[in-house]
N, C-alpha and C positions, 0 to 999 in steps of 0.2 A: 480456534485461538480465542482466548478470552482476554479482553483489555478492560482497564478500569478508566472511567471518566475522571478527569482532574479539574478541580475548581480553578478558573482563571477569571478574576474579577467577579462580575455577576453572572458569568456563564460557566458552562462545563466544556472541556475540550477532550477530544479523542486523539491521543498521541500515536502517530504512525511511525513505526521503526524504519530506519533507513533501508533495510532489505525490502520491505514492503513498497516503499516509494520507488526503489530501483526497479522492482518487478512491474510497477505500473507506469514507469517512465516519467515519474514526477520528481520534482525537487522542491526545496524550500520556496514558499511563495507561489507554488503552482496552484491552479484552481481545479476544484472537483465539483462534480454534479452529484447532488444528494437526491435519491429517489426512495420513496417508501412504497413497498409492494407487499401485500399480504402480511403486514405487520413486521416486515424486515427492512432494515436500512441498507440501501445499496449505494456504495461510493464508487464513482467512476471518474476518470480524468475528464475534465470539461472539454478539452480539445485533444482527443487521442490522436497519436501519430501512427499512421499505418506502417507496419514493418513486414518484411517478407518472413515466411516460416523459418528460413535459414537464419536470418538476423535475430528473430525471437529466440531460437534455440541457442544461438551463441550468447545472447544476453542472459538467458536463464542459466546456462552453464556457468557463466562468469559470476552471477549472483550466488549460485549454489556453492561454488568453490570459495568465493571470498567471504561469504557470510554463513558458512556451514554451521558453526557453533551457535550463532545467534538464532538461526532458523530452528535448530534442534531444541533450544530452550523455549522458543515461541510455541513449538508444537506440543509442549508438555501441558 
């Protein structure tokens, strides 16, 4: 997926679509940890919540069902 940085004041912002936030278990105002490894930017939730494989599967199915069209466009 390719995203474009957007100018916000004197900075640039990376806008994360709602389906991505849902998959990460984040919401507006949530905190993320930024790591640079081998020239790659890695974004992870600052305080990840542990979920069971069954719960993760349910959440993934929900997001895929609810956001199918958006995810298809993001994949292009």
